[in-house]
N, C-alpha and C positions, 0 to 999 in steps of 0.2 A: 633208859636209852639216853646216851650222852648227846647234849646239844652241840651243834658245830660252833667253834670259837669265832666270835666276830672281831674283826680287826678295825681299828679307827681309820676313818677316811683321811688320806694324805692331802693336805692343802698347802701349796707353796706359800712361803712368806712373801708378803707384798714388798716389792723393791721400791726404794725411794725414787721419786721423780727428780731427775737432774735437769735443772733449768740452765739455759745458756748464760754464761757469765757476761756481764756488760763489757764492751770494749773499753780499754783504758783511755781515758780522756786526758787532755793536757793538764799539768799540775796547776793548782789555783794560783801559785806564785811563780809562774814561769818568767825568766828574765826577759827584758825587752831588748830587742836587737839594737845595735849601735845606731843604725840608720834611722830608727824610730825614736831615739831619745830626743827630748825637747832641748832646744838651744836657749841660751840666755842673751840678754842685751849685749853683754860683754863679748860673746862669741860673734854676734852680728857686727859689732863695731870693729872687731879685729879683722874680719873679712873685708869690710868696707874700706879700712885703711890700706890693706893690700891692693885692693882694686884702684884706689886713688893713686897709689905709687905706680902701679902698672900703667895707668892712663898718663901720668906725668912723664913716664919713660917712653911713651909711644908704643907700648905693647898692646894697648887697646885703643880703638878709635872712640869717638864721642858716643856713637850709638850703642856700641857694645858695652861701654862703661855705664851708660845710663840704664841699660837693661839689667846688667848684673847688680848694680847698686840697688835698683828697685827690688830685684829678687832676693838680695841679701837681707834687706830690712823687712821683707814680708815672710822670710823663711821661718818655719816652725820647728823643723827637725834637722838633725845633722845630715840626713840623706838629701835634703834640699840645699844645704849650705856648702857641703864639701865640693860639689862639681864646679862651683863658681870660680875657684882658684886652682883647679887641678892642672890646667895647662900653663900656669905661670911659674917662673923659676923661684919666686919667693914663697911658693906654697908650702905650708907646714900642715901635715895631717892633723885634723881635729880628733882628739881622743880623750876619753874620760877613764881609761884604765888606770888603776892604782899600781905603782911600782911595788915590787916585793919589799917586805919589811927590812931585809938585810941589804937592800940596794943602797949604794952611797948617795947621799943627798947632793944635788947640784949646788954649786956656790951661789949665794944670793946675788941678784943683779945689783949693780951700783944704783944708788938712789938718784932719781932724776933731780936736777937742780930746781930749787924752789923759786918760782917766779914771784916778783912783787905783786901785791894786790892791785887790781885794776882801779883806776881813779874814777870817781863819780863826778861828771861834769855837767854844767848847765846845758839845757837844750837849745841855746842860742849863742851866736858869736857875732861880735860887732867890731869893725875896724874903721875908724874915722880919722883921716890924716895920720894913719899909722898902720900897724899890722897886728894880726891875731893868728895864732897857730895852735893846732891841737894834734899832738903826735904821741907815739908810745902806747902804753897799755892803759886805755881808758874805756869806760863802759858806754857803748852807744845804744840809745834806745830806738824807738820807732820813728821819731821825728826830730829834725835838726834844722834850725834857721841860721842863715849866714847873711850878714849885711856888710857891705864895704862901700865907703864913700871917700874918694881920694886916698884910698889905702888898699891893703891886700889881706885876704883870708886864705889860710892853708889848712885843709882838712885831710889828715892822713889816717886811713882806716886799716892800714896793713898790719898793725899790731893790736888793733882794738878788739875788745870782747863784745860780740854781738849778743844782745839780749832780746832781739825781736826777729822774726822771719823776714820782715821787710823794713828797710830804713828809707825814709823819704827825706831828702835834703832840699830845702827851699832856698834859692839863692837870689839875692838882689844886689846888683853891682852898679854903682854910679861913679864914673871916672875912677875906676879901680879894677881889681882883678880877684878872682877866686880860683884856687887850684885844689882839686879833689883827687885823691889817689885811693884805690881800693885793691884788695888782694886779687890775684889772678884767678882764684878758684871760686869767686862769687859772681852772681849775675849783676850786670850793670845796665840800666835802661834809663831813658828820659830824654828830654829835649827842652829847649828854652828859646827865648826871643832875644836877638841881638840887634840893638839900635845904634848904628855907628859903632858897632863893636861885634863881638863874636860869642857864641854859646855853643861849645863843642862837647858832646858826650859820646865817647867811643863805646858803643853798646856791645855787650857780649852776654851769652847765656851759658851758665856753668853746666858741666856735664852731670854733676851731682844734683838730682832733683830736690834734695833737702838742703842745699846750700842757701845762705842768706841772699836776699835781693836788695840792691841799692838803687833807688830811683831818684834822679836829679831833675829839678825843674826850676824855672825862674826867668829872670830878665837881666840883661846887661846893657847899660846905656853908656856909651863912650868908654867902654871897658870890655872885659872878657871873662868868661868862665870856661875852664878846661877840666874835664873829668875823664879819667882813663885808668885802666888796671896797671899795677906795677908788677912787671914780670919778675919771677923768682920769689915773690912773697905770697904765702898762703895762710889763710885763716884756718886755725885748728880748734879754737875755743868757741864751739857752739854745740849745744846739746839738742838732739832731735826732739826729745820730749819737751824741753824748754821752749823750743821754737814751734811747738804745736803741730808736728808732723805725724804724731801717732794718735 
C-alpha cells in the first residue's frame, strides 16, 4: 500500500526590520551668517570715526553720540555694529564678501601724507623774564609743569600726540601769564587760585567717553592763566588700547 506523499511545511522568509532613518542635522561646517561674524578693532574704529563726524556735523546730539560710541567699542559682531550708522548719510554697509575673480580691481587710494614724527619734550616749562612756547606735533605725557615769572608760557595741545588718558598741567604764575589751548574734542577740567590776578579754565566734557582728559590746576599771583578749547581743532592721534580703555 502506497504511503501518502508528505509536503514540506511552508514558512515565510523573515523580512528585515526597517528602522527609521535619523533626521538630517545641520552640516558640521555650516557657514556663519553675516550678522554673527566677529568684527575687528579696525571695523570698530571705522564706525567710531563716522559717529564722530556725524556729531561734529550736528546729526547726533551729545547723548546719542556717547551711547553709540560706547556700543561701537563694545560690539562683538557685525549685527551689533551695522545699526549704529544705518540712519547716517555717510553709512557704508559693512561686508566681508569677496568680489568675483574676474571683477576689475578698484584703483588704489592715494597714500596719506606722512606726518613728521612727534617731538619728545621735557615735562616742565620755565619762563623767567621771557617766554616759553610749545606747539606743533609733540608727545604729551601724563604730567606737565609750567612756571612763569615776569614772563609768559604758551602750551598748545591742538596738534599734540596724547600718550596718556589724562594729562595734568600744574601752573604757577608770578607777574606773568600762561595760555593753554586744547582740541575741541577732548575733556577739559580744573581750576586754580588767582591772587590779584585770574585763573580761568573753560571746562568741557567730550562726547567721546574714550577721549583724553586735560586737567589744569595751580595759582596765579599778579598774573593770569587762561585754558580753553580751540574750535576747529580735533585730536586724532590717540589709541584706545594705548590709553587703557580696553
